[in-house]
N, C-alpha and C positions, 0 to 999 in steps of 0.2 A: 774582933777589932775591925770594924767596918771602915774601909778606906777606899779611895778612888786612886787609880793609877796616876802617878806624878813623876816627872823626870828626875826628881830628887829621890834617890834610893833611901829607904828607911832602914834603920839598923835593927829593927825588931820585926818579928813575923807579923804579917797582916793578911786580911782577907777582904775580898770584894764580893759581898753577897748581893746578887741581883736576881730579879724575877723575869721570866719570859713575858708575862703579862705585865706591861709597864704600869697598868692602872690598878693592879691588885696583887697581893701576896697569896691570896687564896683563889678558889674557883669562884667565878662570877658569871652568872647567866647574862649579865648586861654587857659583857665584853664583846667588842667586835674585832674584826681582823686587824684594824688599824691600831688596836691597843697592844698587840703582840710585837715584841722585838723581831726584826728580820734576822735571818741567819747572818747577814753581814754585820748587823749591830751586835749580835751575840759574839761573833768572832772578834770584833773590835774590843769588846769588854774582856774577853778571855786573853787575847794576845797582849793587850796593853797591861793587864793585871800581871800576867806572868813575866812580861818583859821587865817590870820594875820590882820583881821579887815577891809578888803576892800570890795568894791562893784564890782561885775562882770557885765560888759556890753558886750553883745555878738552881733556882727554885722553880718548881712547877706547882700549880694549884690543882690537886685532884678533886674530883667530884665527891659528894657526900659518901658514895659507896666505893671510893678508892680508884675510880677509873681515871686514866690520863687521856685527855682529849687528843684527837688526831693532830691538831695544830702543834701541840707540845711534842708529840712523837715525831712529827715531821722535822721540827726544828732541831731536836736532839739527834735524830738520825743523820741529818745533814752535817751537824757539828762533828759527829763521830766519823763520818766519811772524810771530812777535812782533816781530822786528827790522824786517821789511818795513813794519809799521805804526808802530813806535816808534823805529826806529833813529836818526832825525834828532835825537831828544831825548837820546840817549846819545852 
């Protein structure tokens, strides 16, 4: 159930599925750094989703051989550090 956070709470379970590469759900050699969500943008997606009762599903596009690019690793590690400090609040 793909939803966006909304101040009106939904009575059913819902999920906000989003991808770190705003231009593609898969790996794209054509992506540039401006195509990726910033850590701040990711935090906004996660926090607003959880605040309104949703589940956040974060997609990364691995390469054809299963590697996760450093930009995805960096974003996810930064999100993890933020959650170490603030996770109990969400």
